[in-house]
C-alpha positions, 0 to 999 in steps of 0.5 A, spaced: 550 355 717 546 349 714 551 346 711 555 347 717 549 343 720 549 338 716 557 337 715 557 336 723 551 331 722 554 327 716 562 327 721 557 324 727 554 319 722 560 316 720 564 316 727 558 312 729 559 308 723 566 307 724 566 304 732 566 296 732 559 294 735 561 288 738 556 285 745 563 283 748 565 286 754 573 286 756 574 281 760 579 281 766 584 276 767 581 272 772 586 267 777 583 260 776 580 256 782 582 250 779 587 247 774 585 240 770 592 236 769 589 228 767 591 227 761 598 230 760 605 229 760 608 230 768 613 236 765 606 239 761 602 238 767 608 242 771 608 248 767 600 248 768 600 248 775 606 254 775 602 258 770 596 256 775 599 258 781 603 264 778 595 267 776 593 266 783 599 270 786 604 265 789 611 266 789 613 259 784 619 258 779 620 251 775 626 248 778 627 243 773 623 240 767 617 236 772 619 240 778 615 247 781 618 250 787 613 255 791 614 259 797 608 258 802 608 262 809 616 263 809 617 256 808 619 251 800 615 247 797 618 243 792 611 241 789 612 235 783 605 232 779 605 226 778 599 224 772 597 217 772 593 216 765 588 210 768 587 212 775 588 217 780 594 223 779 597 226 784 601 232 787 608 230 791 609 235 795 616 235 798 620 240 803 627 238 805 631 239 811 640 239 812 642 234 818 648 237 821 654 233 820 654 231 827 647 227 826 648 224 820 648 216 820 647 217 827 642 212 831 638 218 834 637 221 827 634 213 824 629 213 831 627 220 830 625 218 822 622 211 824 618 214 830 615 220 825 613 215 820 610 211 825 606 216 829 604 221 824 600 220 817 601 228 814 607 225 810 613 221 809 620 222 813 626 219 809 632 220 809 637 222 803 644 223 800 647 217 806 643 221 811 645 229 810 638 230 807 631 229 811 625 229 805 619 230 808 613 227 803 606 229 802 601 228 796 594 231 795 591 226 791 585 228 784 583 225 778 584 230 773 583 236 776 585 240 783 582 245 786 588 250 788 585 252 795 586 244 796 593 245 794 593 251 800 590 246 806 595 241 804 601 246 803 598 249 810 596 243 813 603 240 812 606 247 815 603 246 821 604 239 822 612 241 821 611 246 826 608 242 831 614 236 830 620 242 830 616 245 837 616 237 840 624 237 838 628 238 844 632 244 845 637 246 840 634 241 835 634 247 830 642 248 829 641 241 827 636 241 822 636 247 817 631 247 812 634 247 805 633 252 800 629 250 793 627 256 790 635 260 788 635 267 786 627 269 788 
C-alpha cells in the first residue's frame, strides 16, 4: 500500500513538473479601435485598412490593390487610402450612381451636379464616363492613425447626406439615377 501511495505521489509531482509554468494568459483577438497607415504605400495601407475592417466585422472586399469595397447600412462604399509621407493622409470614400441614358449629357443633369456641389459640403459630385456615372466622393483626413469609429461616422454622415439629397430630388428620380454595386460576389 505504501508503494502505491508513493507511486501516486511521484506521478503527481511529475505531472506538475510537466505542465507549462507561464504567467501569460491567452489573449483573445480584439478588434482594433484604430489603424495606423502612415509611412506606408497606398497599397500596403489598403491591405491594413481591409484587415482592420474585417476584424471589426465589416463586410469588406479588396477591390484592387488600392481600394476596399465596404457594405455599410445597405449601401456600398469604395474606400481608397491616400497616404502622404510629408503631411496629412486621407481615406477617399466613393459611391457611384448610374445615370439613365435619357439624362446622360443633359443640361438638367449638369445643373443638378453644379447645384449639389455649390450647396452641399459633405461630398463632391462629379460626372464620369461621359456623363453616364455620378461619382460622390468625400475624404476623411488624418495624420498617420485614424479611428475606425471616425471612418464609420464619416460613412454614416455621407450616407445620411445622400439620403437627404434623394428625398429632395423630384419624384421618379430613383428610376433615373441608381447606385452601382462595387462589391461583386459577396
